[in-house]
TORPA-4810 file (N, C-alpha, C, O; in nm, 3 decimals):
<nodes>
NODE_1_-1.692_1.788_1.361_-1.541_1.776_1.310_-1.537_1.627_1.298_-1.582_1.556_1.387_M
NODE_2_-1.488_1.583_1.196_-1.423_1.443_1.155_-1.311_1.417_1.260_-1.250_1.504_1.322_S
NODE_3_-1.291_1.252_1.270_-1.189_1.254_1.320_-1.112_1.099_1.302_-1.184_1.000_1.288_E
NODE_4_-0.991_1.090_1.302_-0.916_0.982_1.260_-0.857_0.904_1.389_-0.792_0.983_1.457_I
NODE_5_-0.859_0.802_1.433_-0.789_0.770_1.517_-0.692_0.675_1.466_-0.740_0.568_1.430_K
NODE_6_-0.568_0.688_1.454_-0.467_0.577_1.400_-0.490_0.480_1.470_-0.512_0.384_1.397_I
NODE_7_-0.498_0.448_1.601_-0.505_0.313_1.684_-0.631_0.231_1.603_-0.606_0.127_1.543_L
NODE_8_-0.747_0.279_1.607_-0.857_0.213_1.562_-0.879_0.180_1.414_-0.936_0.080_1.370_T
NODE_9_-0.821_0.288_1.339_-0.871_0.309_1.214_-0.754_0.247_1.124_-0.777_0.204_1.011_Q
NODE_10_-0.640_0.246_1.177_-0.528_0.200_1.102_-0.448_0.089_1.152_-0.461_-0.018_1.093_F
NODE_11_-0.368_0.096_1.251_-0.275_0.030_1.337_-0.229_0.050_1.448_-0.195_0.165_1.475_S
NODE_12_-0.216_-0.041_1.535_-0.178_-0.019_1.670_-0.018_-0.029_1.659_0.044_-0.019_1.765_E
NODE_13_0.048_-0.046_1.551_0.214_-0.035_1.539_0.217_0.026_1.410_0.218_-0.049_1.312_S
NODE_14_0.219_0.156_1.392_0.249_0.233_1.269_0.378_0.177_1.212_0.461_0.131_1.290_P
NODE_15_0.395_0.177_1.106_0.534_0.138_1.072_0.631_0.243_0.993_0.631_0.359_1.036_G
NODE_16_0.702_0.215_0.896_0.791_0.298_0.815_0.714_0.412_0.743_0.600_0.455_0.765_P
NODE_17_0.809_0.449_0.648_0.775_0.561_0.580_0.701_0.506_0.432_0.600_0.550_0.377_R
NODE_18_0.777_0.409_0.397_0.726_0.393_0.233_0.669_0.232_0.262_0.711_0.158_0.352_Y
NODE_19_0.576_0.203_0.175_0.515_0.066_0.156_0.608_-0.043_0.127_0.596_-0.157_0.173_C
NODE_20_0.698_-0.004_0.053_0.816_-0.099_0.015_0.896_-0.139_0.121_0.964_-0.241_0.109_R
NODE_21_0.898_-0.045_0.267_0.978_-0.070_0.375_0.924_-0.178_0.435_0.992_-0.272_0.477_Q
NODE_22_0.777_-0.173_0.445_0.720_-0.258_0.549_0.572_-0.223_0.554_0.520_-0.129_0.494_G
NODE_23_0.502_-0.321_0.645_0.373_-0.277_0.661_0.337_-0.154_0.727_0.428_-0.091_0.781_R
NODE_24_0.213_-0.107_0.733_0.143_-0.002_0.781_0.223_0.112_0.782_0.255_0.159_0.891_W
NODE_25_0.264_0.172_0.665_0.339_0.248_0.643_0.296_0.400_0.640_0.175_0.407_0.619_S
NODE_26_0.347_0.506_0.652_0.283_0.664_0.661_0.250_0.675_0.508_0.158_0.753_0.487_G
NODE_27_0.307_0.609_0.386_0.269_0.611_0.265_0.124_0.567_0.269_0.033_0.645_0.241_E
NODE_28_0.103_0.432_0.307_-0.003_0.364_0.304_-0.129_0.429_0.365_-0.239_0.440_0.310_Q
NODE_29_-0.090_0.477_0.503_-0.191_0.548_0.582_-0.254_0.669_0.495_-0.375_0.691_0.483_F
NODE_30_-0.134_0.752_0.427_-0.178_0.878_0.386_-0.309_0.850_0.237_-0.411_0.912_0.206_Y
NODE_31_-0.249_0.745_0.187_-0.314_0.700_0.031_-0.484_0.644_0.077_-0.593_0.678_0.029_H
NODE_32_-0.454_0.556_0.179_-0.555_0.461_0.216_-0.667_0.536_0.294_-0.785_0.504_0.276_D
NODE_33_-0.629_0.643_0.388_-0.710_0.685_0.471_-0.698_0.836_0.495_-0.803_0.898_0.484_I
NODE_34_-0.599_0.897_0.523_-0.560_1.051_0.538_-0.638_1.141_0.439_-0.735_1.213_0.464_L
NODE_35_-0.580_1.123_0.331_-0.620_1.193_0.209_-0.770_1.201_0.184_-0.817_1.315_0.179_N
NODE_36_-0.844_1.105_0.168_-0.981_1.113_0.167_-1.067_1.168_0.290_-1.167_1.236_0.269_Q
NODE_37_-1.033_1.143_0.395_-1.084_1.186_0.525_-1.066_1.350_0.502_-1.158_1.432_0.499_A
NODE_38_-0.937_1.374_0.486_-0.916_1.514_0.480_-0.966_1.596_0.369_-0.993_1.713_0.395_F
NODE_39_-0.981_1.559_0.267_-1.068_1.594_0.149_-1.232_1.638_0.170_-1.294_1.734_0.126_A
NODE_40_-1.274_1.527_0.256_-1.407_1.537_0.284_-1.421_1.642_0.383_-1.515_1.720_0.378_E
NODE_41_-1.314_1.650_0.493_-1.353_1.751_0.573_-1.356_1.897_0.544_-1.426_1.986_0.591_A
NODE_42_-1.255_1.899_0.444_-1.229_2.052_0.381_-1.340_2.054_0.297_-1.396_2.163_0.313_Y
NODE_43_-1.418_1.961_0.186_-1.522_2.018_0.124_-1.626_2.049_0.213_-1.692_2.150_0.190_Q
NODE_44_-1.655_1.975_0.315_-1.769_2.020_0.415_-1.761_2.120_0.496_-1.857_2.137_0.571_N
NODE_45_-1.634_2.221_0.503_-1.608_2.331_0.560_-1.576_2.280_0.694_-1.620_2.347_0.787_G
NODE_46_-1.505_2.168_0.723_-1.508_2.117_0.865_-1.350_2.091_0.896_-1.266_2.109_0.807_D
NODE_47_-1.318_2.054_1.011_-1.167_2.030_1.060_-1.171_1.889_1.057_-1.275_1.824_1.062_K
NODE_48_-1.025_1.829_1.045_-1.011_1.709_1.071_-0.933_1.688_1.190_-0.845_1.772_1.205_L
NODE_49_-0.941_1.599_1.281_-0.902_1.567_1.410_-0.803_1.464_1.361_-0.844_1.395_1.268_I
NODE_50_-0.671_1.439_1.410_-0.574_1.339_1.374_-0.544_1.296_1.524_-0.468_1.371_1.586_L
NODE_51_-0.588_1.199_1.584_-0.554_1.147_1.710_-0.450_1.043_1.695_-0.468_0.934_1.641_D
NODE_52_-0.331_1.090_1.751_-0.198_0.992_1.762_-0.192_0.925_1.859_-0.084_0.866_1.863_L
NODE_53_-0.272_0.897_1.963_-0.263_0.845_2.086_-0.305_0.699_2.099_-0.400_0.659_2.031_D
NODE_54_-0.247_0.625_2.175_-0.293_0.473_2.193_-0.204_0.387_2.104_-0.233_0.268_2.106_G
NODE_55_-0.106_0.421_2.028_-0.042_0.320_1.951_0.081_0.302_2.001_0.124_0.382_2.084_T
NODE_56_0.156_0.194_1.960_0.290_0.157_2.032_0.412_0.261_2.012_0.520_0.253_2.070_D
NODE_57_0.377_0.353_1.925_0.467_0.464_1.894_0.481_0.490_1.763_0.394_0.435_1.695_G
NODE_58_0.580_0.569_1.688_0.569_0.619_1.559_0.745_0.633_1.528_0.834_0.651_1.611_Y
NODE_59_0.754_0.621_1.416_0.891_0.650_1.347_0.864_0.787_1.302_0.756_0.815_1.250_M
NODE_60_0.944_0.861_1.319_0.933_1.005_1.274_0.895_1.018_1.121_0.834_1.113_1.071_S
NODE_61_0.944_0.900_1.051_0.934_0.907_0.905_0.776_0.871_0.875_0.727_0.906_0.767_S
NODE_62_0.709_0.810_0.958_0.584_0.764_0.923_0.491_0.893_0.932_0.406_0.910_0.845_F
NODE_63_0.503_0.979_1.030_0.469_1.102_1.044_0.481_1.202_0.929_0.387_1.264_0.879_L
NODE_64_0.616_1.207_0.894_0.657_1.287_0.786_0.584_1.249_0.660_0.513_1.331_0.603_D
NODE_65_0.599_1.138_0.619_0.550_1.101_0.510_0.369_1.127_0.492_0.311_1.171_0.392_E
NODE_66_0.324_1.095_0.587_0.190_1.104_0.582_0.123_1.256_0.601_0.020_1.296_0.546_A
NODE_67_0.186_1.313_0.672_0.167_1.461_0.667_0.217_1.549_0.585_0.160_1.649_0.539_I
NODE_68_0.350_1.503_0.561_0.403_1.562_0.412_0.297_1.575_0.302_0.240_1.679_0.268_G
NODE_69_0.280_1.457_0.252_0.180_1.423_0.132_0.066_1.511_0.156_0.034_1.584_0.061_N
NODE_70_-0.005_1.521_0.268_-0.095_1.629_0.285_-0.071_1.769_0.239_-0.145_1.837_0.168_L
NODE_71_0.038_1.798_0.288_0.069_1.944_0.256_0.124_1.947_0.105_0.131_2.063_0.063_V
NODE_72_0.162_1.856_0.021_0.172_1.837_-0.087_0.064_1.882_-0.175_0.066_1.957_-0.273_Y
NODE_73_-0.041_1.812_-0.112_-0.156_1.771_-0.206_-0.264_1.881_-0.171_-0.357_1.899_-0.250_D
NODE_74_-0.254_1.963_-0.042_-0.371_2.067_-0.004_-0.296_2.169_-0.001_-0.364_2.270_-0.019_F
NODE_75_-0.136_2.201_0.021_-0.082_2.337_0.070_-0.090_2.345_0.216_-0.182_2.300_0.285_G
NODE_76_0.042_2.422_0.267_0.064_2.429_0.375_-0.063_2.522_0.469_-0.098_2.494_0.584_M
NODE_77_-0.110_2.622_0.397_-0.221_2.694_0.457_-0.349_2.616_0.466_-0.422_2.633_0.564_Q
NODE_78_-0.371_2.560_0.402_-0.499_2.467_0.426_-0.504_2.387_0.522_-0.593_2.383_0.608_V
NODE_79_-0.379_2.297_0.510_-0.345_2.218_0.632_-0.338_2.260_0.747_-0.393_2.196_0.836_V
NODE_80_-0.258_2.395_0.778_-0.261_2.422_0.909_-0.408_2.491_0.962_-0.436_2.509_1.081_T
NODE_81_-0.491_2.524_0.851_-0.613_2.586_0.890_-0.706_2.463_0.918_-0.816_2.481_0.970_D
NODE_82_-0.664_2.344_0.886_-0.814_2.236_0.887_-0.770_2.103_0.964_-0.848_2.012_0.990_N
NODE_83_-0.651_2.103_0.993_-0.609_1.992_1.066_-0.568_1.995_1.208_-0.466_2.059_1.235_L
NODE_84_-0.637_1.928_1.315_-0.616_1.930_1.434_-0.542_1.803_1.468_-0.597_1.693_1.454_I
NODE_85_-0.406_1.816_1.519_-0.320_1.702_1.567_-0.344_1.696_1.722_-0.335_1.791_1.799_V
NODE_86_-0.378_1.565_1.755_-0.384_1.539_1.911_-0.264_1.454_1.943_-0.232_1.363_1.867_I
NODE_87_-0.208_1.477_2.037_-0.099_1.359_2.089_-0.084_1.406_2.226_-0.003_1.493_2.257_S
NODE_88_-0.159_1.352_2.305_-0.139_1.386_2.453_-0.029_1.300_2.534_0.026_1.342_2.636_R
NODE_89_-0.003_1.171_2.471_0.073_1.093_2.531_0.203_1.120_2.475_0.296_1.078_2.545_E
NODE_90_0.237_1.183_2.356_0.365_1.232_2.319_0.358_1.363_2.280_0.377_1.363_2.159_E
NODE_91_0.340_1.485_2.322_0.297_1.592_2.266_0.435_1.633_2.171_0.424_1.728_2.094_P
NODE_92_0.521_1.584_2.176_0.658_1.618_2.089_0.619_1.612_1.943_0.657_1.695_1.860_V
NODE_93_0.535_1.500_1.913_0.485_1.479_1.794_0.419_1.585_1.717_0.447_1.608_1.600_W
NODE_94_0.316_1.660_1.795_0.283_1.778_1.756_0.340_1.904_1.723_0.295_1.996_1.655_K
NODE_95_0.458_1.890_1.790_0.550_2.008_1.783_0.641_1.967_1.647_0.661_2.053_1.561_K
NODE_96_0.685_1.857_1.637_0.756_1.809_1.511_0.666_1.829_1.383_0.701_1.894_1.284_V
NODE_97_0.535_1.760_1.403_0.446_1.802_1.272_0.430_1.967_1.242_0.440_2.009_1.127_I
NODE_98_0.409_2.043_1.336_0.405_2.201_1.330_0.512_2.260_1.294_0.496_2.335_1.198_D
NODE_99_0.638_2.253_1.346_0.740_2.304_1.347_0.860_2.251_1.208_0.929_2.327_1.140_N
NODE_100_0.855_2.130_1.202_0.945_2.069_1.097_0.872_2.020_0.980_0.896_2.064_0.868_E
NODE_101_0.786_1.932_1.002_0.732_1.840_0.869_0.625_1.940_0.780_0.608_1.919_0.660_V
NODE_102_0.565_2.037_0.843_0.462_2.093_0.751_0.548_2.223_0.681_0.509_2.257_0.569_I
NODE_103_0.662_2.298_0.740_0.736_2.376_0.683_0.821_2.325_0.592_0.836_2.379_0.483_P
NODE_104_0.887_2.213_0.629_0.969_2.141_0.522_0.904_2.096_0.407_0.966_2.110_0.302_E
NODE_105_0.793_2.044_0.404_0.712_1.974_0.288_0.669_2.093_0.195_0.670_2.089_0.072_W
NODE_106_0.631_2.202_0.272_0.596_2.332_0.197_0.711_2.366_0.116_0.689_2.401_0.000_N
NODE_107_0.860_2.362_0.169_0.934_2.405_0.077_0.968_2.302_-0.034_0.993_2.338_-0.149_K
NODE_108_0.968_2.156_0.010_0.952_2.090_-0.133_0.864_2.102_-0.217_0.889_2.078_-0.335_Y
NODE_109_0.760_2.136_-0.182_0.658_2.142_-0.299_0.680_2.260_-0.363_0.667_2.259_-0.485_K
NODE_110_0.714_2.377_-0.301_0.761_2.520_-0.368_0.864_2.486_-0.446_0.873_2.537_-0.558_D
NODE_111_0.956_2.396_-0.400_1.053_2.376_-0.492_1.050_2.276_-0.605_1.139_2.268_-0.689_G
NODE_112_0.953_2.207_-0.601_0.897_2.148_-0.742_0.955_1.983_-0.705_0.980_1.911_-0.802_G
NODE_113_0.971_1.940_-0.597_0.989_1.830_-0.527_0.878_1.711_-0.535_0.786_1.727_-0.454_T
NODE_114_0.871_1.606_-0.611_0.752_1.523_-0.630_0.758_1.411_-0.509_0.868_1.360_-0.486_T
NODE_115_0.643_1.372_-0.433_0.669_1.281_-0.352_0.681_1.148_-0.404_0.625_1.118_-0.510_P
NODE_116_0.753_1.062_-0.334_0.743_0.901_-0.385_0.639_0.828_-0.375_0.557_0.846_-0.285_K
NODE_117_0.626_0.733_-0.468_0.490_0.640_-0.444_0.573_0.520_-0.461_0.630_0.505_-0.569_K
NODE_118_0.591_0.426_-0.361_0.658_0.277_-0.350_0.557_0.185_-0.354_0.600_0.069_-0.358_T
NODE_119_0.439_0.196_-0.354_0.347_0.097_-0.329_0.300_0.036_-0.456_0.251_0.106_-0.544_S
NODE_120_0.315_-0.099_-0.468_0.271_-0.149_-0.611_0.123_-0.199_-0.596_0.086_-0.289_-0.671_K
NODE_121_0.041_-0.149_-0.508_-0.099_-0.142_-0.481_-0.158_-0.047_-0.551_-0.112_0.066_-0.562_K
NODE_122_-0.290_-0.095_-0.616_-0.331_0.047_-0.692_-0.431_0.123_-0.540_-0.522_0.073_-0.474_N
NODE_123_-0.391_0.202_-0.534_-0.453_0.301_-0.431_-0.556_0.368_-0.518_-0.543_0.412_-0.632_H
NODE_124_-0.662_0.365_-0.440_-0.784_0.443_-0.477_-0.741_0.601_-0.542_-0.633_0.652_-0.511_P
NODE_125_-0.821_0.659_-0.620_-0.779_0.813_-0.657_-0.779_0.868_-0.539_-0.853_0.835_-0.446_A
NODE_126_-0.685_0.966_-0.537_-0.677_1.060_-0.421_-0.705_1.213_-0.458_-0.684_1.256_-0.571_W
NODE_127_-0.743_1.273_-0.378_-0.772_1.419_-0.391_-0.644_1.508_-0.373_-0.547_1.477_-0.303_F
NODE_128_-0.658_1.618_-0.441_-0.541_1.720_-0.457_-0.628_1.866_-0.484_-0.720_1.876_-0.565_R
NODE_129_-0.575_1.974_-0.397_-0.628_2.107_-0.422_-0.547_2.165_-0.524_-0.426_2.186_-0.513_L
NODE_130_-0.629_2.195_-0.639_-0.548_2.267_-0.761_-0.604_2.386_-0.787_-0.721_2.387_-0.826_I
NODE_131_-0.531_2.513_-0.770_-0.587_2.624_-0.804_-0.720_2.637_-0.708_-0.826_2.666_-0.764_D
NODE_132_-0.720_2.622_-0.605_-0.846_2.631_-0.527_-0.948_2.548_-0.525_-1.043_2.555_-0.446_G
NODE_133_-0.932_2.458_-0.621_-1.012_2.354_-0.646_-0.991_2.207_-0.604_-0.877_2.161_-0.612_E
NODE_134_-1.078_2.140_-0.567_-1.052_2.016_-0.495_-1.086_1.929_-0.622_-1.196_1.930_-0.679_L
NODE_135_-0.960_1.844_-0.663_-0.984_1.747_-0.779_-0.942_1.609_-0.722_-0.852_1.589_-0.641_K
NODE_136_-1.023_1.517_-0.781_-0.991_1.386_-0.790_-0.954_1.343_-0.874_-1.018_1.369_-0.975_K
NODE_137_-0.824_1.244_-0.893_-0.768_1.172_-0.989_-0.657_1.080_-0.934_-0.641_1.046_-0.817_G
NODE_138_-0.572_1.041_-1.062_-0.477_0.930_-1.029_-0.357_1.018_-1.062_-0.337_1.047_-1.180_V
NODE_139_-0.267_1.066_-0.956_-0.166_1.139_-0.992_-0.046_1.066_-0.993_-0.019_0.979_-0.911_W
NODE_140_0.038_1.108_-1.103_0.162_1.032_-1.110_0.263_1.077_-1.051_0.310_1.187_-1.080_I
NODE_141_0.323_0.982_-0.935_0.437_1.040_-0.850_0.551_0.952_-0.897_0.541_0.859_-0.977_L
NODE_142_0.676_1.000_-0.829_0.808_0.950_-0.861_0.819_0.817_-0.762_0.789_0.819_-0.642_S
NODE_143_0.859_0.719_-0.824_0.893_0.592_-0.762_1.072_0.576_-0.730_1.122_0.469_-0.696_T
NODE_144_1.121_0.655_-0.742_1.257_0.664_-0.723_1.304_0.713_-0.606_1.425_0.722_-0.586_T
</nodes>
């Protein structure tokens, strides 16, 4: 299994939802780390472990944006089948992700809502599951 430890691979102090709101955002984490790691695990028939422990804490919007974009790009079932969230220090985060973030973003996706992209940085192309096939491209997202 592959693993991402936010503390050592991203930041000790994760920030807000969007890049335009400040450093170490959920949007940045998704586009710079989580998307590619999840795509690689999925492609290899593996699960991805996301370890939330050890940081200074989270704004719920950070986790909502990072995990929500994952649901948007890969689909709810693929995410629930292939992502293992660890939060021993704050088990409430796993409950929030499982019971709120994933189902809500599934509704957004089904309703045609497009995630915002607020970073002016050119993120590397990221992966999306389209009709059961993993595709890599530069996806146009709403900036409003």
